PAKOL-160276 format. One record per residue: residue number from 1; residue in three letters; z, y, x of N, C-alpha, C in turn. Coordinates in steps of 0.2 Angstrom, whole numbers, plus 5000, padded with zeros to 4 digits. Each point is the difference from the previous one (the first is absolute). Example, Ala and Ser with C-alpha at 12.3 -4.5 7.8 and 13.67 -1.06 7.14 Angstrom:
BEGIN
+-----+---------+------+------+------+------+------+------+------+------+------+
| num | residuo |  n.w |  n.v |  n.u | ca.w | ca.v | ca.u |  c.w |  c.v |  c.u |
+-----+---------+------+------+------+------+------+------+------+------+------+
|   1 |     ALA | 5039 | 4972 | 5066 | 5000 | 5006 | 4996 | 5000 | 5006 | 5004 |
|   2 |     SER | 4996 | 5005 | 4998 | 5001 | 5006 | 5004 | 5003 | 5005 | 4996 |
+-----+---------+------+------+------+------+------+------+------+------+------+
//
This chain:
BEGIN
+-----+---------+------+------+------+------+------+------+------+------+------+
| num | residuo |  n.w |  n.v |  n.u | ca.w | ca.v | ca.u |  c.w |  c.v |  c.u |
+-----+---------+------+------+------+------+------+------+------+------+------+
|   1 |     MET | 5280 | 4951 | 4891 | 4999 | 5007 | 5001 | 5004 | 5002 | 5006 |
|   2 |     THR | 4996 | 5005 | 5004 | 5003 | 5002 | 5006 | 5006 | 5004 | 4999 |
|   3 |     GLN | 5004 | 5001 | 5006 | 5006 | 5005 | 4999 | 4998 | 5007 | 4999 |
|   4 |     THR | 4994 | 5002 | 5002 | 4998 | 5007 | 4999 | 4998 | 5001 | 4993 |
|   5 |     LYS | 4996 | 4995 | 4997 | 4999 | 5001 | 4993 | 5006 | 5000 | 4995 |
|   6 |     VAL | 5005 | 4996 | 5002 | 5006 | 5000 | 4996 | 5003 | 5006 | 5001 |
|   7 |     ARG | 5000 | 5004 | 5006 | 5003 | 5006 | 5000 | 4997 | 5005 | 4996 |
|   8 |     LYS | 4993 | 5000 | 5000 | 4996 | 5005 | 4997 | 5001 | 4999 | 4992 |
|   9 |     ALA | 5000 | 4993 | 4998 | 5002 | 4999 | 4993 | 5007 | 5003 | 4998 |
|  10 |     GLY | 5005 | 4999 | 5004 | 5006 | 5003 | 4999 | 5000 | 5007 | 5000 |
|  11 |     ALA | 4996 | 5003 | 5004 | 5000 | 5008 | 5000 | 4997 | 5002 | 4993 |
|  12 |     VAL | 4994 | 4997 | 4998 | 4997 | 5001 | 4994 | 5005 | 4999 | 4994 |
|  13 |     LEU | 5004 | 4995 | 5000 | 5004 | 4999 | 4994 | 5006 | 5005 | 5000 |
|  14 |     GLY | 5002 | 5002 | 5006 | 5005 | 5005 | 5001 | 4998 | 5007 | 4997 |
|  15 |     ALA | 4994 | 5001 | 5002 | 4997 | 5006 | 4997 | 4999 | 5000 | 4992 |
|  16 |     VAL | 4998 | 4994 | 4998 | 5000 | 4999 | 4992 | 5007 | 5001 | 4997 |
|  17 |     GLY | 5005 | 4997 | 5004 | 5007 | 5001 | 4997 | 5002 | 5007 | 5000 |
|  18 |     LEU | 4998 | 5004 | 5005 | 5002 | 5007 | 5000 | 4996 | 5004 | 4994 |
|  19 |     LEU | 4994 | 4998 | 4999 | 4996 | 5003 | 4995 | 5003 | 4999 | 4993 |
|  20 |     LEU | 5002 | 4993 | 4999 | 5003 | 4998 | 4994 | 5007 | 5004 | 4999 |
|  21 |     ALA | 5004 | 5000 | 5005 | 5006 | 5004 | 5000 | 5000 | 5007 | 4998 |
|  22 |     SER | 4995 | 5003 | 5003 | 4999 | 5007 | 4998 | 4997 | 5001 | 4993 |
|  23 |     THR | 4996 | 4995 | 4998 | 4998 | 5000 | 4993 | 5005 | 4999 | 4995 |
|  24 |     ALA | 5005 | 4996 | 5002 | 5006 | 4998 | 4996 | 5004 | 5007 | 4998 |
|  25 |     VAL | 5001 | 5004 | 5006 | 5004 | 5006 | 4999 | 4996 | 5004 | 4995 |
|  26 |     GLN | 4993 | 5001 | 5001 | 4996 | 5004 | 4995 | 5001 | 4997 | 4993 |
|  27 |     ALA | 5000 | 4994 | 4999 | 5000 | 4997 | 4994 | 5007 | 5001 | 4996 |
|  28 |     GLN | 5005 | 5000 | 5004 | 5007 | 5002 | 4998 | 5000 | 5007 | 4997 |
|  29 |     VAL | 4997 | 5004 | 5003 | 5000 | 5007 | 4998 | 4995 | 5001 | 4994 |
|  30 |     SER | 4994 | 4996 | 5000 | 4995 | 5001 | 4995 | 5002 | 4997 | 4993 |
|  31 |     VAL | 5006 | 4996 | 5000 | 5002 | 4998 | 4993 | 5003 | 5006 | 4996 |
|  32 |     ALA | 5002 | 5005 | 5004 | 5003 | 5006 | 4996 | 4995 | 5006 | 5001 |
|  33 |     GLY | 5000 | 5004 | 4994 | 4997 | 5006 | 5001 | 5005 | 5005 | 5002 |
|  34 |     LYS | 4997 | 5006 | 5002 | 5005 | 5006 | 5001 | 5002 | 5002 | 4994 |
|  35 |     GLY | 5007 | 5001 | 5000 | 5003 | 5003 | 4994 | 4998 | 4995 | 4994 |
|  36 |     GLY | 5000 | 5003 | 4994 | 4999 | 4996 | 4994 | 5006 | 4995 | 4998 |
|  37 |     PRO | 4999 | 4997 | 4994 | 5005 | 4996 | 4998 | 5001 | 4993 | 5002 |
|  38 |     ILE | 5005 | 4997 | 5000 | 5001 | 4993 | 5000 | 4997 | 4997 | 4993 |
|  39 |     ARG | 4995 | 4996 | 5000 | 4998 | 4997 | 4994 | 5000 | 4993 | 5000 |
|  40 |     LEU | 5003 | 4997 | 4995 | 5000 | 4993 | 4998 | 4996 | 4999 | 4994 |
|  41 |     GLU | 4995 | 4995 | 5000 | 4996 | 4998 | 4994 | 5001 | 4993 | 4999 |
|  42 |     ALA | 5002 | 4998 | 4994 | 5000 | 4992 | 4999 | 4997 | 4999 | 4993 |
|  43 |     GLY | 4994 | 4998 | 5000 | 4996 | 4999 | 4993 | 5000 | 5007 | 4997 |
|  44 |     GLU | 5002 | 5000 | 4994 | 5000 | 5006 | 4996 | 5005 | 5005 | 5001 |
|  45 |     GLN | 5005 | 4998 | 5004 | 5006 | 5005 | 5002 | 4999 | 5003 | 5007 |
|  46 |     SER | 5003 | 5006 | 5000 | 4999 | 5003 | 5007 | 5006 | 5006 | 5000 |
|  47 |     VAL | 5002 | 5001 | 5006 | 5005 | 5006 | 5001 | 4998 | 5003 | 5006 |
|  48 |     GLU | 5001 | 5007 | 5000 | 4999 | 5004 | 5005 | 5006 | 5004 | 5002 |
|  49 |     LEU | 5002 | 5000 | 5006 | 5006 | 5002 | 5003 | 4999 | 5006 | 5005 |
|  50 |     SER | 5003 | 5006 | 4999 | 4999 | 5005 | 5005 | 5006 | 4999 | 5005 |
|  51 |     LEU | 4998 | 5001 | 5007 | 5005 | 5000 | 5005 | 5001 | 5007 | 5003 |
|  52 |     ASP | 5005 | 5004 | 4998 | 5001 | 5006 | 5002 | 5006 | 5001 | 5004 |
|  53 |     GLY | 4999 | 5000 | 5007 | 5006 | 5000 | 5004 | 5005 | 4994 | 4999 |
|  54 |     SER | 5005 | 5001 | 4997 | 5005 | 4995 | 4999 | 5001 | 4998 | 4993 |
|  55 |     THR | 4995 | 5001 | 4996 | 5000 | 4999 | 4993 | 4993 | 4996 | 4998 |
|  56 |     VAL | 5001 | 4995 | 4996 | 4995 | 4996 | 4997 | 5000 | 5001 | 4992 |
|  57 |     ARG | 4994 | 5002 | 4997 | 5000 | 5001 | 4993 | 4994 | 4997 | 4997 |
|  58 |     GLY | 5001 | 4998 | 4994 | 4995 | 4997 | 4996 | 5002 | 4999 | 4993 |
|  59 |     PRO | 4996 | 4998 | 4995 | 5002 | 4999 | 4993 | 5006 | 4995 | 4999 |
|  60 |     GLY | 5006 | 5003 | 4998 | 5006 | 4995 | 5000 | 5003 | 4999 | 5006 |
|  61 |     ILE | 4998 | 5003 | 5006 | 5002 | 4998 | 5006 | 5002 | 5006 | 5004 |
|  62 |     GLU | 5006 | 5001 | 5003 | 5003 | 5005 | 5004 | 5004 | 4997 | 5005 |
|  63 |     LEU | 4999 | 5001 | 5006 | 5004 | 4998 | 5006 | 5001 | 5005 | 5005 |
|  64 |     HIS | 5006 | 5001 | 5002 | 5001 | 5005 | 5006 | 5003 | 4996 | 5006 |
|  65 |     GLN | 4998 | 5003 | 5005 | 5003 | 4997 | 5006 | 5007 | 5003 | 5001 |
|  66 |     ARG | 5005 | 4996 | 5000 | 5007 | 5003 | 5001 | 5003 | 4996 | 5007 |
|  67 |     GLY | 5000 | 5003 | 5005 | 5002 | 4997 | 5006 | 4995 | 4995 | 5002 |
|  68 |     ALA | 5002 | 4994 | 5001 | 4996 | 4994 | 5001 | 4999 | 4995 | 4994 |
|  69 |     ALA | 4998 | 5004 | 4994 | 4999 | 4996 | 4994 | 4996 | 5003 | 4995 |
|  70 |     TRP | 4996 | 4996 | 4996 | 4996 | 5003 | 4995 | 5005 | 4999 | 4994 |
|  71 |     VAL | 5001 | 5006 | 4996 | 5005 | 5000 | 4994 | 4996 | 5003 | 4995 |
|  72 |     GLY | 5001 | 4998 | 4994 | 4997 | 5003 | 4994 | 4999 | 4994 | 4994 |
|  73 |     HIS | 4994 | 5000 | 4997 | 4998 | 4995 | 4995 | 4993 | 4999 | 5000 |
|  74 |     VAL | 4999 | 4993 | 4999 | 4993 | 4998 | 4999 | 5000 | 4997 | 4993 |
|  75 |     ARG | 4996 | 5003 | 4995 | 5000 | 4998 | 4993 | 5007 | 5000 | 4998 |
|  76 |     ASP | 5003 | 4995 | 4997 | 5007 | 5000 | 4997 | 5005 | 4998 | 5005 |
|  77 |     SER | 4998 | 4999 | 5006 | 5005 | 4997 | 5005 | 5002 | 5005 | 5005 |
|  78 |     ASP | 5007 | 5001 | 5001 | 5003 | 5004 | 5005 | 4998 | 4997 | 5007 |
|  79 |     VAL | 4999 | 5004 | 5005 | 4998 | 4997 | 5007 | 5004 | 5003 | 5005 |
|  80 |     ASP | 5003 | 4996 | 5004 | 5004 | 5003 | 5006 | 4999 | 4994 | 5006 |
|  81 |     VAL | 4994 | 5001 | 5003 | 4998 | 4996 | 5006 | 5000 | 5003 | 5006 |
|  82 |     GLY | 5005 | 4998 | 5005 | 5001 | 5003 | 5006 | 4997 | 4995 | 5006 |
|  83 |     TRP | 4999 | 5003 | 5006 | 4998 | 4997 | 5005 | 5005 | 5001 | 5006 |
|  84 |     ASP | 5002 | 4995 | 5004 | 5004 | 5000 | 5005 | 4998 | 4995 | 5006 |
|  85 |     GLY | 4997 | 5003 | 5005 | 4998 | 4995 | 5005 | 4994 | 4996 | 4997 |
|  86 |     GLY | 5001 | 4994 | 5000 | 4994 | 4995 | 4998 | 5002 | 4998 | 4993 |
|  87 |     SER | 5004 | 5003 | 4996 | 5001 | 4998 | 4993 | 4999 | 5005 | 4995 |
|  88 |     LEU | 4998 | 4998 | 4994 | 5000 | 5004 | 4994 | 5005 | 4997 | 4995 |
|  89 |     LEU | 5005 | 5004 | 4998 | 5005 | 4998 | 4996 | 5001 | 5005 | 4994 |
|  90 |     GLY | 5002 | 4997 | 4994 | 5002 | 5005 | 4994 | 4999 | 4996 | 4994 |
|  91 |     ARG | 4997 | 5005 | 4995 | 5000 | 4997 | 4993 | 4993 | 5003 | 4997 |
|  92 |     VAL | 4997 | 4996 | 4996 | 4995 | 5002 | 4995 | 5002 | 4998 | 4993 |
|  93 |     GLY | 5001 | 5004 | 4996 | 5003 | 4998 | 4993 | 5006 | 4996 | 5002 |
|  94 |     GLU | 5001 | 4994 | 4996 | 5006 | 4996 | 5001 | 4999 | 4995 | 5006 |
|  95 |     GLY | 4994 | 5000 | 5003 | 4999 | 4995 | 5006 | 5001 | 5003 | 5007 |
|  96 |     THR | 5002 | 4996 | 5004 | 5002 | 5002 | 5007 | 4994 | 5000 | 5004 |
|  97 |     VAL | 5000 | 5003 | 5006 | 4995 | 5001 | 5005 | 5003 | 4998 | 5007 |
|  98 |     ALA | 4998 | 4994 | 5003 | 5002 | 4998 | 5006 | 4994 | 4997 | 5004 |
|  99 |     LEU | 4997 | 5005 | 5003 | 4993 | 4998 | 5004 | 5001 | 5001 | 5007 |
| 100 |     GLN | 4998 | 4995 | 5004 | 4999 | 5001 | 5008 | 4993 | 5003 | 5001 |
| 101 |     VAL | 5000 | 5005 | 5004 | 4993 | 5003 | 5002 | 4999 | 4998 | 5007 |
| 102 |     LEU | 4995 | 4996 | 5001 | 4999 | 4997 | 5006 | 4993 | 5002 | 5003 |
| 103 |     PRO | 4999 | 5002 | 5006 | 4994 | 5001 | 5003 | 4996 | 4994 | 5001 |
| 104 |     ARG | 4993 | 5001 | 4999 | 4996 | 4994 | 5001 | 4997 | 5000 | 5007 |
| 105 |     THR | 5004 | 4997 | 5005 | 4997 | 5000 | 5007 | 4997 | 4994 | 5001 |
| 106 |     PRO | 4994 | 5000 | 5004 | 4997 | 5006 | 5003 | 4996 | 5004 | 4996 |
| 107 |     GLU | 4998 | 4997 | 4993 | 4996 | 5004 | 4996 | 5003 | 5006 | 4997 |
| 108 |     PRO | 4996 | 5005 | 4998 | 5003 | 5006 | 4997 | 5002 | 4999 | 4993 |
| 109 |     GLY | 5005 | 5003 | 4997 | 5002 | 5000 | 4993 | 5007 | 4998 | 5000 |
| 110 |     LEU | 5002 | 4998 | 4994 | 5007 | 4999 | 4998 | 5001 | 4993 | 4996 |
| 111 |     ARG | 5005 | 4997 | 5000 | 5002 | 4995 | 4995 | 5006 | 5001 | 4997 |
| 112 |     LEU | 5001 | 5000 | 4993 | 5006 | 5001 | 4996 | 5002 | 4993 | 4998 |
| 113 |     GLU | 5006 | 4998 | 5001 | 5003 | 4994 | 4998 | 5007 | 5001 | 4996 |
| 114 |     GLY | 5001 | 4997 | 4995 | 5006 | 5000 | 4996 | 4999 | 5000 | 4993 |
| 115 |     ASN | 5004 | 5005 | 4997 | 5000 | 5001 | 4993 | 4999 | 5007 | 4998 |
| 116 |     PHE | 4996 | 5001 | 4995 | 4999 | 5007 | 4997 | 5001 | 5000 | 4993 |
| 117 |     ALA | 5004 | 5004 | 4997 | 5002 | 5000 | 4993 | 5002 | 4993 | 4998 |
| 118 |     SER | 5004 | 4997 | 5005 | 5003 | 4993 | 4999 | 4994 | 4995 | 4999 |
| 119 |     GLN | 4994 | 5001 | 5002 | 4995 | 4995 | 5000 | 4998 | 4999 | 5007 |
| 120 |     PRO | 4999 | 4993 | 5002 | 4998 | 4998 | 5007 | 4993 | 5004 | 5001 |
| 121 |     SER | 5000 | 5002 | 5007 | 4994 | 5004 | 5002 | 4999 | 4998 | 5007 |
| 122 |     SER | 4993 | 5000 | 5002 | 4998 | 4998 | 5006 | 4993 | 5003 | 5001 |
| 123 |     LEU | 4999 | 5006 | 5003 | 4994 | 5004 | 5000 | 4998 | 5002 | 5007 |
| 124 |     ILE | 4994 | 4999 | 5002 | 4997 | 5003 | 5006 | 4996 | 5006 | 4998 |
| 125 |     VAL | 5001 | 5005 | 5004 | 4996 | 5006 | 4999 | 4997 | 5001 | 5007 |
| 126 |     ALA | 4993 | 5000 | 5001 | 4996 | 5001 | 5006 | 4995 | 5005 | 4999 |
| 127 |     PRO | 4997 | 5002 | 5005 | 4994 | 5005 | 5000 | 4994 | 4997 | 4995 |
| 128 |     PHE | 4999 | 4994 | 5000 | 4994 | 4997 | 4997 | 5002 | 4996 | 4994 |
| 129 |     ALA | 5007 | 4999 | 4998 | 5001 | 4996 | 4994 | 5007 | 5001 | 4998 |
| 130 |     ILE | 5002 | 4999 | 4994 | 5007 | 4999 | 4997 | 5000 | 4993 | 4997 |
| 131 |     ALA | 5005 | 4996 | 5001 | 5000 | 4993 | 4997 | 5007 | 4998 | 4999 |
| 132 |     GLY | 5001 | 4997 | 4995 | 5007 | 4997 | 4998 | 5003 | 5002 | 4994 |
| 133 |     THR | 5006 | 5000 | 4999 | 5004 | 5002 | 4994 | 5005 | 5006 | 5001 |
| 134 |     MET | 5000 | 5004 | 4995 | 5004 | 5006 | 5000 | 5003 | 5001 | 4993 |
| 135 |     GLY | 5006 | 4999 | 4999 | 5003 | 5002 | 4994 | 4997 | 4998 | 4994 |
| 136 |     GLY | 4998 | 4993 | 5000 | 4997 | 4997 | 4994 | 4993 | 5000 | 4999 |
| 137 |     CYS | 4996 | 5003 | 5005 | 4993 | 5000 | 5001 | 4997 | 4996 | 5006 |
| 138 |     ASP | 4995 | 4996 | 4999 | 4997 | 4997 | 5006 | 4993 | 5004 | 5001 |
| 139 |     TYR | 4999 | 5001 | 5007 | 4994 | 5004 | 5002 | 4996 | 4997 | 5005 |
| 140 |     THR | 4994 | 5001 | 4999 | 4995 | 4998 | 5006 | 4995 | 5006 | 5000 |
| 141 |     LEU | 5001 | 5004 | 5005 | 4996 | 5006 | 5000 | 4997 | 5001 | 5007 |
| 142 |     SER | 4993 | 5002 | 5001 | 4997 | 5002 | 5006 | 4997 | 5007 | 5000 |
| 143 |     VAL | 4999 | 5003 | 5005 | 4997 | 5006 | 5000 | 4993 | 5000 | 4999 |
| 144 |     THR | 4998 | 5004 | 4994 | 4993 | 5001 | 4998 | 4999 | 5007 | 4998 |
| 145 |     ALA | 4995 | 5003 | 5003 | 4998 | 5007 | 4998 | 5006 | 5005 | 5000 |
| 146 |     GLY | 5004 | 5000 | 5006 | 5005 | 5004 | 5001 | 5007 | 4999 | 4996 |
| 147 |     ARG | 5001 | 4994 | 4997 | 5006 | 4999 | 4996 | 5001 | 4992 | 5001 |
| 148 |     TYR | 5006 | 4999 | 4998 | 5002 | 4992 | 4999 | 4997 | 4998 | 4993 |
| 149 |     ALA | 4997 | 4995 | 5000 | 4997 | 4997 | 4993 | 5001 | 4992 | 5000 |
| 150 |     GLY | 5001 | 4998 | 4995 | 5000 | 4992 | 4999 | 5003 | 4998 | 4993 |
| 151 |     TRP | 5005 | 4996 | 5001 | 5003 | 4997 | 4994 | 5007 | 5000 | 4999 |
| 152 |     ARG | 5003 | 5000 | 4994 | 5007 | 5000 | 5000 | 5002 | 4996 | 4993 |
| 153 |     THR | 5006 | 4997 | 5001 | 5002 | 4996 | 4994 | 5008 | 5002 | 4999 |
| 154 |     CYS | 5002 | 5003 | 4995 | 5007 | 5002 | 4999 | 5003 | 4995 | 4994 |
| 155 |     GLN | 5005 | 4997 | 5001 | 5003 | 4995 | 4996 | 4999 | 4993 | 5003 |
| 156 |     PRO | 5003 | 5000 | 5006 | 5000 | 4993 | 5004 | 5002 | 4994 | 4995 |
| 157 |     GLY | 4997 | 4995 | 5001 | 5002 | 4994 | 4997 | 4996 | 4999 | 4993 |
| 158 |     THR | 4996 | 5005 | 4999 | 4996 | 4999 | 4994 | 4993 | 4998 | 5002 |
| 159 |     THR | 4996 | 4998 | 4995 | 4993 | 4998 | 5001 | 4995 | 5006 | 4999 |
| 160 |     LEU | 5002 | 5006 | 5001 | 4996 | 5006 | 4999 | 4995 | 5000 | 5006 |
| 161 |     GLN | 4994 | 5002 | 4998 | 4995 | 5001 | 5005 | 5001 | 5006 | 5004 |
| 162 |     PRO | 4998 | 5000 | 5007 | 5001 | 5006 | 5004 | 4995 | 5006 | 4997 |
| 163 |     GLY | 5002 | 5006 | 5000 | 4996 | 5006 | 4998 | 4999 | 5004 | 5006 |
| 164 |     PRO | 4994 | 5004 | 4999 | 4998 | 5004 | 5006 | 5005 | 5006 | 5000 |
| 165 |     VAL | 5001 | 5002 | 5007 | 5005 | 5005 | 5001 | 4997 | 5004 | 5006 |
| 166 |     SER | 5002 | 5007 | 5001 | 4998 | 5003 | 5006 | 5006 | 5005 | 5001 |
| 167 |     LEU | 5000 | 5002 | 5007 | 5006 | 5004 | 5002 | 4997 | 5005 | 5005 |
| 168 |     THR | 5001 | 5007 | 4998 | 4997 | 5005 | 5005 | 5006 | 5004 | 5003 |
| 169 |     LEU | 5001 | 5000 | 5006 | 5005 | 5004 | 5004 | 4998 | 5006 | 5003 |
| 170 |     PRO | 5003 | 5005 | 4999 | 4998 | 5006 | 5004 | 5004 | 5000 | 5007 |
| 171 |     GLU | 4997 | 5003 | 5005 | 5002 | 5000 | 5007 | 5008 | 5002 | 5000 |
| 172 |     GLU | 5002 | 5004 | 4996 | 5008 | 5001 | 5000 | 5004 | 4994 | 4999 |
| 173 |     VAL | 4998 | 4995 | 4997 | 5004 | 4994 | 4999 | 5000 | 4996 | 5006 |
| 174 |     LEU | 4994 | 5000 | 5004 | 4999 | 4996 | 5006 | 5004 | 5004 | 5005 |
| 175 |     ALA | 5001 | 5006 | 5000 | 5004 | 5004 | 5005 | 5008 | 4999 | 4999 |
| 176 |     LEU | 5002 | 4998 | 4994 | 5007 | 4999 | 4999 | 5003 | 4995 | 5005 |
| 177 |     ASP | 5007 | 5001 | 5001 | 5004 | 4996 | 5005 | 4999 | 4993 | 4997 |
| 178 |     THR | 5001 | 4995 | 5004 | 5000 | 4993 | 4997 | 5004 | 4998 | 4994 |
| 179 |     GLY | 5006 | 5002 | 5000 | 5005 | 4999 | 4995 | 4998 | 5003 | 4993 |
| 180 |     GLU | 4998 | 5007 | 5000 | 4998 | 5003 | 4994 | 4993 | 4998 | 4998 |
| 181 |     LYS | 4996 | 4998 | 5004 | 4993 | 4997 | 4998 | 5001 | 4994 | 4997 |
| 182 |     ALA | 5004 | 4995 | 5003 | 5001 | 4993 | 4997 | 5004 | 5001 | 4993 |
| 183 |     ALA | 5005 | 5004 | 4999 | 5003 | 5001 | 4994 | 4995 | 5003 | 4995 |
| 184 |     LEU | 4996 | 5005 | 5001 | 4995 | 5002 | 4996 | 4995 | 4995 | 4998 |
| 185 |     LEU | 4997 | 4997 | 5005 | 4995 | 4995 | 4998 | 5003 | 4994 | 4996 |
| 186 |     ALA | 5006 | 4998 | 5001 | 5004 | 4995 | 4996 | 5000 | 5002 | 4993 |
| 187 |     LEU | 5002 | 5006 | 4999 | 5001 | 5003 | 4993 | 4993 | 5000 | 4997 |
| 188 |     VAL | 4995 | 5003 | 5003 | 4993 | 5001 | 4997 | 4997 | 4993 | 4998 |
| 189 |     LEU | 5001 | 4995 | 5004 | 4997 | 4993 | 4999 | 5005 | 4996 | 4995 |
| 190 |     SER | 5006 | 5002 | 4999 | 5004 | 4996 | 4995 | 4997 | 5000 | 4993 |
| 191 |     GLU | 5002 | 4996 | 4996 | 4998 | 4999 | 4993 | 5002 | 5006 | 4996 |
| 192 |     ARG | 5005 | 5004 | 5002 | 5003 | 5006 | 4997 | 4996 | 5006 | 5000 |
| 193 |     MET | 4995 | 5000 | 5005 | 4996 | 5006 | 5000 | 4995 | 5002 | 4995 |
| 194 |     LEU | 4997 | 4995 | 4997 | 4995 | 5001 | 4995 | 5004 | 4999 | 4993 |
| 195 |     PRO | 4998 | 5004 | 4995 | 5003 | 4999 | 4993 | 4998 | 4993 | 4997 |
+-----+---------+------+------+------+------+------+------+------+------+------+
//
């Protein structure tokens, strides 16, 4: 291949890369609808949470933002999960929270590593996928029809088959600061969220 053809091929690939990058930004926004609830569906169970300013509410769930923390309750568990720099610290029920919030460079998204509700957790949240473990549940989700959809298993170490799951996030969640978004997603994806 001549040097001119190599340059032309490089220019075409560069243009394709720019097109994919702009598509990725659009896809990140398309996962969320404007307004509307945070909705988690797993098999026959589901929960809808409204995000109204600094309050998250749903059946058996009420969280308020107090400074740099979500404080309240999820089902029968008291919640106090705060963020400071690149860490989430606090408690969910009797379990401790100690998660590092790490950027996925050079790719967009976050990685959460540590313990959530005293359970080992390692989760990647990206514009096109959510994968890993959070607070007792394993996830493999990809973006489909404007939401994350795929499979989850809660109760690690068992022989349970993965069940279908979907997660819809409104734009308000994506617009939150990194710490509060990471803390909210960790709570939503933990096994405590569904009854």
